[in-house]
N, C-alpha and C positions, 0 to 999 in steps of 0.2 A: 601464416599462422592460421590455424583453424578458428574459426567463430566460437567454438565451445572453448578452446583454450584460451581465447582472448577474453571471453567473458570471465571465464574462472580467475585469471590474473587479476582483472580489474576488480572482482569480488572480494578476492584474498585483500587487496591493497585497502580497499573501503573496509574491510572487516578488521584489518590490522591498525588501521587509523581510528577506530573505535572499538577500543578493547572492552569496553562496559557493556557490550551486546551480548546476550545469551542467544546463541544460535545453534543451528543443526543444519549440516549438509544433506541434501536429498538427492539422490542419484540412483536412476534405473535407466533401461533401455531406452525410454522416452525423453527424460528430461533430467538435467542438473541443474540443481538450485540452491537456493538457502531460506531456510525459514527463521525469522528474527521473533523472539517470543516476547509479549508485552511485558511492561514491566508491573502492572497493577492491573485492576478489574476495570478502572475507566479507560484503558488503552486498548489496542488491537494488533494482533499480529502482522506481520508483514512478510510475504514471500515473492520472492522473485528466481526466474529461472530461464534456461535458454532449452529450446527443443530445434534441432537443425539452425535455421537461421532465422528464428523467431523467439523474441524476448517476452516473458510474462510477468506480470505482477499481479499481486492480489493485497488488498488491505482489509484485512479482517476476513471474515468467511464469505463475504457477499459479493466484493466487487473484483472483476477479472477482467484484464486487458492483454492485449498483445500488439508488437510492433515488430517490424522487420528490423533485424541486428545489423546497424550501421554505426558510424561514427556520432552522427547527430542524435540519433535515438539513444544510444547509449549515454551520452552525456545527460539527455532529458531524464533517462531511467534514474541515473544516480544521483541526481538532483532532486527527482521525485522521492527516491528513498529516504534521503535526507530529511526530507520535509514531512514524510509520513512519519518518520520516527521522532518528530520535534512538535513543538505547538504551532508549527506553521500549517499543519492539514489535520483535519478532523473528518470523522465518518458522523454523519447526520442519519438516524434510522427512523423512520416514519412507520407508526404501527396503526393496524386498525384491528380491534379486538387485542388478542395475545399474539397476533402474526405480524412480521415485518412485511410491509407491501413497496416500499421504497427506501433505497439506499443512496445517501448523496455523499461524494467525494468531495470536501469543501477547502478551499486554500485562503489564506489570509493575505490581503493585497496591500495591507499597511493601514488601511482604514475598515474595511468590513470583510466578511465571509464571501466569497465568490464560489459558485458552484463550477467545479472542475469535470465532474462525471456523474451521471444518474443512471441507475438501473432499478428498474419497477416490473411489478407484477401488473398483468391486464386485467386478471380476475383475482379479487380479494374480496374481503368482508368488507364491502362499501358503507355498510351501516352500523359497523363496530365502532365502539369506542376509540377515538384518535388519541395518540400520544406520540412523543418523541423522545428519543434517547441519543445522547452525544457521547461518542468515543474520542480521545485524544491522547497521542503518545507524549511523552516529555523524556526520552532517553537521551537524545543528542542535542546540541545547539542548533536552532534553525537559522535559516537565512533572515528573515524579518522580524522575528519575536525574539528576544533575548530570554534564556531560561532562567 
């Protein structure tokens, strides 16, 4: 079975298991994927898709990663998606002035928030007033934190 077909089948099963999700399939000549919309202003959209043999996921507008599509990575991806849609994970945005300069995807390990992935700008308004914003979904039940 072609990797795109396997990905599509797994995604449909995930979506069928969570009928409360508001989502849209995205398909063009480069990628097949699904965007799940945030439930409220404190949450963030989640996207995942496949292009040939690579799977991509995005949390909000800022974070983007890719992995080779195989059994181990697909298990990781769907666990990550479950957690991104629950209270198990969150996005911490760090601002300088009015601009985001760092985005941290964090996971709850049962005791504290652990940085999973960080993306940051090299050049930003270093002297701008610093602030933080936290975005977190509560759409489905997570693994560590009950809703």
